[in-house]
C-alpha positions in Angstrom: 70.7 115.5 146.7 71.0 113.0 144.1 72.8 113.6 140.4 69.6 112.9 138.7 67.9 115.8 140.8 70.8 118.2 140.3 70.4 117.3 136.7 66.7 118.4 137.1 67.2 121.8 138.6 69.6 122.5 136.0 67.0 121.6 133.4 64.2 123.6 135.2 66.2 126.5 135.5 68.0 126.5 131.9 64.8 125.8 130.0 62.8 128.5 131.5 65.4 131.1 131.5 67.1 130.5 128.1 63.5 129.8 126.0 62.6 133.7 127.5 66.0 135.3 126.7 66.4 133.6 123.2 63.0 134.1 121.9 62.2 137.4 123.4 64.0 139.5 120.7 62.1 137.7 118.1 58.6 138.0 119.8 59.2 142.0 120.6 60.0 142.2 116.5 56.6 140.4 116.0 54.5 142.1 118.3 56.0 145.7 117.0 55.1 144.5 113.5 51.7 143.8 114.7 51.4 147.0 116.9 50.5 145.0 119.6 51.0 147.5 122.4 49.0 148.5 125.2 47.6 152.5 125.8 48.8 154.7 128.7 46.6 156.8 130.5 47.2 160.3 129.4 47.2 161.9 132.9 50.4 160.0 133.8 52.9 161.9 131.5 56.0 159.8 132.4 53.9 156.9 130.9 53.7 158.7 127.6 57.2 157.5 126.5 56.0 153.9 126.9 53.3 154.2 124.1 54.1 151.8 121.3 56.0 149.6 123.6 54.8 145.8 122.9 52.8 143.8 125.4 52.0 140.1 125.7 55.7 139.4 126.5 53.8 136.9 129.3 53.8 134.4 126.4 57.3 133.4 126.8 57.1 133.6 130.6 54.2 131.1 130.0 56.2 129.0 127.5 59.4 128.5 129.2 57.6 127.7 132.5 55.3 125.3 130.8 58.3 123.4 128.7 60.0 123.2 132.2 56.8 122.3 133.9 56.1 119.4 131.7 59.3 117.7 132.2 58.9 118.2 135.9 55.3 116.6 135.8 56.6 113.5 134.0 59.3 112.7 136.2 57.3 113.8 139.5 53.7 112.8 138.7 51.0 114.8 141.2 51.6 118.0 142.6 53.4 119.9 139.7 50.5 119.2 137.5 48.2 121.0 139.8 50.5 124.3 139.6 50.6 123.8 135.9 47.0 123.7 135.5 46.6 126.9 137.5 49.3 128.8 135.9 48.5 127.9 132.4 44.8 128.2 132.9 44.7 131.9 134.0 47.8 132.4 131.5 45.4 131.3 128.3 42.4 133.7 129.9 45.0 136.5 129.9 46.2 135.5 126.3 42.2 135.6 125.0 42.0 139.3 126.6 45.2 140.6 125.3 44.8 138.8 121.8 41.2 140.6 121.5 42.5 144.1 122.9 45.8 144.6 121.2 45.7 142.2 118.2 42.0 142.5 117.1 41.8 146.0 118.6 38.7 145.2 120.8 39.3 147.9 123.2 37.6 146.0 126.1 39.1 142.5 125.4 36.9 139.7 127.1 34.0 141.1 128.6 33.6 141.1 132.1 31.6 138.1 132.7 33.1 136.1 130.1 36.4 136.7 132.0 34.8 135.7 135.5 33.1 132.7 133.9 36.6 131.5 132.6 38.0 132.1 136.0 35.3 130.0 137.6 35.9 127.3 135.3 39.9 127.1 135.7 39.6 127.4 139.7 37.0 124.6 139.4 39.0 122.5 137.4 42.1 123.2 139.9 39.8 122.2 142.9 38.7 119.1 141.6 42.2 117.9 140.8 43.7 118.9 144.1 41.0 117.3 146.3 39.6 114.6 144.4 42.7 113.2 142.2 45.8 114.7 144.8 43.6 114.3 147.9 44.7 117.3 149.4 42.9 118.8 152.3 41.7 122.2 151.7 42.6 122.9 155.4 44.9 125.8 155.7 48.1 126.1 157.8 48.3 128.7 160.3 51.3 131.0 160.2 53.3 131.0 163.3 51.3 128.0 165.0 53.0 125.1 164.1 50.9 122.1 163.1 47.8 124.0 163.2 45.3 124.1 160.8 41.9 125.8 159.9 39.3 123.7 158.5 35.8 124.9 157.6 34.5 122.0 155.7 32.7 122.5 152.4 33.2 126.4 153.0 36.8 126.1 152.3 35.9 125.8 148.5 34.4 129.2 149.0 37.7 130.3 150.4 39.5 128.7 147.9 37.6 130.2 144.7 37.7 133.7 146.5 41.6 133.3 147.5 42.6 132.2 144.0 40.7 134.7 141.9 41.3 137.5 144.1 45.2 136.5 143.9 45.1 136.5 140.1 43.4 139.7 139.9 45.5 141.5 142.4 48.7 140.5 140.5 47.3 141.7 137.3 46.7 145.2 139.1 50.0 145.0 140.1 51.4 144.8 136.8 51.2 148.4 135.9 55.1 149.5 136.1 58.0 148.4 134.7 59.4 145.3 136.4 57.2 145.6 139.3 55.0 142.4 139.1 57.9 140.6 137.8 60.3 141.7 140.7 57.6 141.3 143.5 56.5 137.7 142.0 60.3 136.7 141.8 60.8 137.5 145.5 57.4 135.6 146.2 58.6 132.7 144.2 61.9 132.6 146.2 59.9 132.4 149.4 58.0 129.2 148.1 61.3 127.7 146.9 62.6 128.0 150.3 59.7 126.3 152.0 59.4 123.6 149.2 63.3 123.0 149.8 62.0 121.4 152.9 58.8 120.1 152.0 58.9 119.0 148.6 61.5 117.9 145.6 59.0 118.5 142.8 57.7 121.8 143.9 61.0 123.0 144.4 61.8 122.5 140.8 58.5 124.2 139.7 59.4 127.2 142.0 63.0 127.4 140.3 61.5 127.2 136.7 59.0 130.0 137.4 61.9 132.0 139.1 64.3 131.5 136.0 61.5 132.4 133.5 61.0 135.6 135.5 64.6 136.6 135.7 65.0 135.9 132.0 61.7 138.2 131.3 63.2 140.9 133.7 66.2 141.5 131.8 63.7 143.1 128.9 61.0 144.2 131.4 63.1 146.4 133.8 62.9 150.2 133.6 62.8 151.5 130.7 60.8 148.2 129.7 61.3 146.9 126.0 58.4 144.7 126.6 55.4 144.5 128.9 53.9 140.9 130.1 50.2 142.1 129.5 47.4 140.0 131.2 49.2 136.7 129.5 51.7 137.0 132.2 50.0 138.7 135.3 47.2 136.4 135.3 49.6 133.2 134.9 51.7 134.6 137.7 48.6 135.0 140.0 47.5 131.5 138.9 51.2 130.2 140.0 51.2 131.9 143.4 47.8 130.9 144.4 48.5 127.2 143.1 51.9 126.7 144.8 50.2 128.0 148.1 47.1 125.6 147.9 49.1 122.7 147.1 51.1 123.4 150.3 48.0 124.1 152.4 49.3 127.4 152.7 46.8 130.1 151.2 46.9 132.2 154.4 50.3 132.8 153.7 49.4 134.7 150.7 48.3 137.5 152.7 51.8 137.9 154.0 53.9 137.4 150.9 51.3 138.7 148.6 50.5 142.0 150.3 51.5 144.1 147.5 48.7 142.3 145.2 46.4 142.7 148.3 46.8 146.2 148.8 46.7 146.9 145.0 43.2 145.3 144.5 41.9 146.8 147.7 43.2 150.3 146.3 41.0 149.7 143.1 38.0 148.5 145.1 38.0 151.3 147.7 38.7 154.1 144.6 35.7 152.6 142.5 33.4 152.3 145.6 34.1 155.6 147.1 33.8 157.3 143.5 30.5 155.6 143.3 29.0 156.7 146.5 30.2 160.1 146.4 29.5 161.1 142.7 33.1 161.6 141.7 35.2 162.1 145.0 38.5 159.8 145.3 40.6 158.4 147.9 43.7 158.0 146.2 45.2 160.4 143.4 45.0 157.0 141.0 44.5 153.7 141.4 46.0 151.0 141.6 48.2 152.5 144.3 51.3 152.3 142.5 49.9 155.0 140.5 49.1 157.1 143.4 52.6 157.3 144.7 53.6 158.3 141.2 51.4 161.4 140.9 52.8 162.2 144.7 56.2 162.8 143.1 57.8 159.2 143.6 59.8 158.1 140.3 58.9 154.9 138.8 62.0 153.4 139.8 61.4 154.2 143.5 58.0 152.8 143.6 59.2 149.6 142.4 62.2 149.5 145.0 59.9 150.3 147.8 57.3 147.7 146.8 60.1 144.9 146.4 61.5 145.7 149.6 58.2 145.7 151.4 57.6 141.8 149.6 60.9 140.8 150.9 60.2 142.2 154.4 56.9 140.3 154.4 58.4 137.3 152.9 61.0 137.0 155.8 58.2 137.4 158.4 56.3 134.8 156.4 59.5 132.3 156.6 59.3 132.8 160.6 55.8 131.8 160.4 56.3 128.9 158.6 59.4 127.0 160.5 
């Protein structure tokens, strides 16, 4: 490693971490003044103590990552910008949704079709930049099969839209317990950090920047949380995971490292579908599935630890399939 690169590592980590840590007390104070807090489900008694806890803390995750990311993208043009595009794009969508809900008090935030349309636009911009500007193929690396790729031609674009939007919404559903989405994504980030250490210096820096921002946020978001990330943070994290995976041609690995995201979103789909088909019956006590375990007697801390351990195991398996 050159001295310049080591300086970039320190800059990437330091900027992201300290922007979050130093400005978070101020943001918490301002959000409390605005009464920008999310509502909690009344059937979750353990969550009633969270009422009044400010949300939209993802603003600082996004800001810390963006400042570091800009420096990285200037020094290493190309791939880092693609990850920034998807992360910031989805973060902006999340911010608009949060702002409408918790600041302007519009209960539904963005209407479903508005949110979906914006997600399509951001994903389309990412797909164009990835394939037409960076000339990165959408062929997907197959876990455990060295130098083997799946290529479905134009249908790769359909898969990309499905994978990106699915990952983003899965991350959003995961954000329901103190520190859950933060810690799970930190572990996923370390997986890509290790992969990038062999593949790309610039992407290694991007992973370090996101990990550091999340580490700083976790200081305020661990149980009992002083602030929640909101859709601003959760959608941005989903964009980061999908973006780094696609730049590395590793979207199939999201099924492994992002298994918690996948399980969370599938639990919601199954719950809603079964509820409609049976006119009121449910598969789970509550969805997303982390609430099912809570209502089954698990403490919030236990759910987070188990989900983190599950993610860690899947990331180790994915590493075996990557090298």
